[in-house]
N, C-alpha and C positions, 0 to 999 in steps of 0.2 A: 709413354704415351706419345703425344706429338703428332697425331694423325690429322688434326684439324687443318684445313686449308681455306683460302679465300674462295668465294663464289660470287655470282652476280646478284644474289639476293640482297635487298636493301635492309632486311630486318636481321637483328642479332638473334641467333638461334637460342632457344630456351634450353635450360639445363637438362630437360628430358632427353635431348639428343646426345648427351654425354655417354661415353662407353660405360657399360654395366660393370659395377665392381661391388665388392662386399662392404667397402668403406663408404661413409657418407660423403656424397659429392656436393661441394659448395661451388657456387658461381658468383663471380664478382665482375662488375662492369667498370671499365677504365676508359675515360674520355680524354682524347688528345686534342683538346680545343685549341684553336689558333694555329694549327700546323698546316703549312702549305704542302703541296705534293712532294717537293724536293726534301723537306724535312722528314716527312713520313717515309720516304724511300730510304733516307739515311738511317732512320730509327729501325725500320724493319730489316734492312739489309737486302742484298741480292737474293731473290727467291725466298724472301723472309727468313733467311738463315739465322738472323739474330733472335727471332722469336723461337725458332726451332731449338736453338742452343738453350734458351731459358726452359723450354719444355723438357729437354733431355736431362738437364742438370737437376731440376726441381721436381720432376715427376708430375707435371701439370699439362693441361692443354690450353693453348692460347689461340683464340680465333679473332681475326681482324676483319672489319668491314669499314674501310675508309679510315676515319679518325676515331672509330670506336673499337674497343677490345673487349673480349670476354675471356676470363680465366676460369677454368674448371679443374677441380681436383679435390683432394682432402683439404680440410680447413686450414691447417698450418702452412703447408706448401703454397696454397693459394694466396694467403696473406703475404708470405715472403716474396712470391712472384710479383704481386702487385707493387711491392716496394721496389723491386729490381726494375720493373718496367717504367715506373715513374722516374726513377733515377736515370735510366737510359734516355727517356724523353727529355729530361733536363739537359743532359749532355749533348743530345742531338742538335741543340740550338747553336752550339759553339764548336763542336768537335765532330770529326768523322768517326762513326762507330765501327771500328775495326773489330775483327773477331777477338783479338787480345783484350781490347777494352771491355767488350761485352762479358768476356770470361771473368775479368776482374770485378765488374759490377755484380755478377752473380756471386762471386767469392765473398765480396764485402757485405752485400745486403741480403743475400739469399738464405742465410743460415742463422739460427738463433744464437744469442750470446750465451756462452757457458757460464755456469756459476763459479764465482771466485772461490778459492780455498777458504776454509773457515779461519776467521781472524784477520784476513786481509781486507782492508778498506781502501780500495783503489778505484781505478776507472771502471773496472768490471762491475763493481757494486754501485758506485755513485752515478753511473751513466755518463761520466766524462770520457772523452776520447783522448787517448795518448797520442800526441803528435811529436815525433822526434825532429828537432830542428838542426839542420846542417847548413853549411854555407851555400849549398845548392838547392835549398828549400826544405819544406817540411815533408816528413815521411810518416805515413799512417799505416797501421796494420790492415791488411786485406783479409777480412774474415775474423770470426770470433777468437780462434786460437792464436792468431797473430796479435790481436789486440791484448789478449790475456798475457801472452808472452812478454810484450813490451811493458805491461803493467807490472809483471812479476820482476822484471829486470830492475825497475825503479824501486820496488819495495824491498828487495832482498839482496844480500851480499853475494849469494851464490845461486845461480839459476841454471837449470839444465833445459836445453831445447832438444827434444828427441823425436825423430821422425824421418820420413823418406826425403829423397832429393827433391828440390824444387819448392819447398815449403817456406823458404825465406829465413831459415834458422840463422845462418851465418850473416846474411845481409843485414838483418835487423839488429843483430848483436853488434856488428861493426858500426851501424848507424848510431846506436846507443852510446858506443864508446866515443865516437866523434863528437856527439853532443856533450858528453861529460867533459871531454878535453876542452872544447870551446867555451864551456860555461865556467871552467876553472875548478870543477869539483874533483878532478884528478889532474896529475901533472904529466902523465904519459900513458900511452896505450901499448900493451904488450900482446902481440898476436903469436900464438903457439900452435904447432901442428906436428903430430908424429910423422917422421919421414918413412912411411911404409908404402911400398909399391903395390899398386892395385892389381895383384895377381900376375904381375909381370916381373921379369928379371932384366933390369936395364943395364946391368954391368957397370963398368967404369964410366963415371961422368966427369968431363973435364972442368977445370976452373977451380977457384978457391972455394972455401966452405960456403960462403954466401951464394955463389953461383950454383953450387951443387943442390942446395935446399930450396932455392927460389921456385923451381917448378912445382914443388909440393905446396907452396904458400900462395900461388898465383890467384886463387879465388878471393883471398882476403885483400891482396893488392888491388885487384880489379874493383872491389867495393870501395876501397879507400880513394882510388882515383876518381870514381864517379862522384863521391861526396865532398871531396876536398880539392880536387884538381891535381894534375900530375906534379906541377912545380912545388906546390905546398907540401905534398906528401914527401917528395924527394928531400926538401929542406928539413922536414921534421925527422926523417930517417937519419939524415946526416947529423942532426943535433941530438939524436937518440931520444927524441920526444916520442917517436914511434919506433918500437923495436919489434922485428919479426924474426922469430927464432924457432929452431926445431925443439921438440920436447926435451931431448937429451940435455940441452943446455940449461935447463931450469934447476937441476939438482944443486942444493946448497944455497939457493938464493932466497931472499925475503923481499917481497915486492910491496912497498908501501905507496900510497897515493897513486895507485895504478888501476887501469881498467884492463883486465886480462881476459883474453878469449882463447879457449882451447877448442880448435876445430877438428873434425874427424876423430872425435874421442873414442869411437868404437874400436879404433886401432891402437889403443893403449892397453898395456897389461895392467893387472890389478895393482902391481907395485908402482908402475908409472903413474897411474891415476892418483894413488895415495900421495905420492911424491908431489904431483902438481897441486893438488888441493891444499897441501900444507905449506905452499909458498905464499898464501894470501896474508898480506900484512895489514897494518892500520891504514884506514882511509881508502881501502881498495875494494873493488868489486870484480867478480869473476863470472863469466858465462861459459858453459860447456855445451858444445853442440855435437851431434852425431846421429848415425842411423845404424841401429844394431842389426839390421838385415843385410848390411854391406861390410862385414868384417873381413879384413885382409890379413889377419894374423894367422900363424900356423894353426891347423885344426885342433891340436892338443892344448893350445894356449887360450885361456879364458879372457874375454873382453873386460877391461877395467870399467867400461861404461855400464855394462850389464850388472857387474858387481856393485857399482856405486848406487844404481837404482835400488837395489835390495837393501844396502847398508844405510843409506842416507834418508830414506823415506821417513818423514815425521820429525827430522832434525830441525830445530828452530833456526830460521834464517836461510834455509835451503828450499828452493821451489823447483817444481818440475812442470814443464809443458810438453804434452805428448801430441804430436801432429800425426795426421793420417792422410790418406790419399785425397780426401776432400779438400785439404788445405793447400794442395799443389797450385802454384800460381804461374807455372810455365804453360807451355802448349797443352791444350786439353788432352792430347794423346798421352802425355806423360802421366796424367792422372789415371787414365785407363790402364796404362802399363803397370803402374804401382799397384792398382787394385788387382790386376791379374796375378802379380807376384804374391800379393797378400793372400789371395785365395789358395795358392799352391804352396805356401810356406808352412814349415813345421810350426805347430801352436806354441812351442817353446820360444820362438823368436818374438813373441808379443812383448813389447816393452812394459806392459802393465800386468804381466803374469804374477 
């Protein structure tokens, strides 16, 4: 929708002017009392682009007349949109509402909370919000699936985060690992990734083994630097409190009192995945992340991540969070790109098949 625009009329239009649809149309009024023109301009954005973004994402129509808003659409999206708009108005008092911030507001407040898996009594059921504490501040889940993911990491010894790029799978896993290290619940962080080239043949890479595999592990380094600072990360790597290694180096090891993250797990073979999962020792926790729509293995080789989804469903202590295009927290165009690929993808690529 999103066809509503401001006019010179002083009266808020009645719901009868809403576009005709087979669904029941609900209208809600939102008053932005106490806002001056500068704050209203910040809230709405240039050419009311902030309001248009809410319309497009939530499938509602937002009409503004000065400090008064009217939201029209199906009942549930209207309620969600009102929550988003009120949060945006709160933020407009202290922050400039950039497109990125509006996008995150919609992501966090615009979609209903999913039901937690049976037997789990955590934040998803109790109404508590999981906040991961790092030295650089608290990190919260943006949207229901991210919140569920953080909750499952705390509740389970093995958690799978599966979905497209930009949904925060690796970032939130690293944040949880940093929190566990700082709280003393683990003694080290082990970051693992298969060294598989993304459809390219890079040939010989100069340097020692660490320098050869560093490019494959850069996303996890970047997350660590943001949460702990460059110097602290460097010291912990030197002391082997943080270990970053290719998957091939895991064979034969038993990892106790560790927080282990396997990133890009779609590029593991079935044998490699089994090998990794059996490294888990006492007092340890593991998170496996990946996107089964971006497998870089040879075509005849089956992804260990896809196989693990089939084999480990229902195993006690193992949890799965499946992300989708709606959970993308990068540029809104990334979400539309993911959705376009999902529409054109073979149904067998669905992680929940």
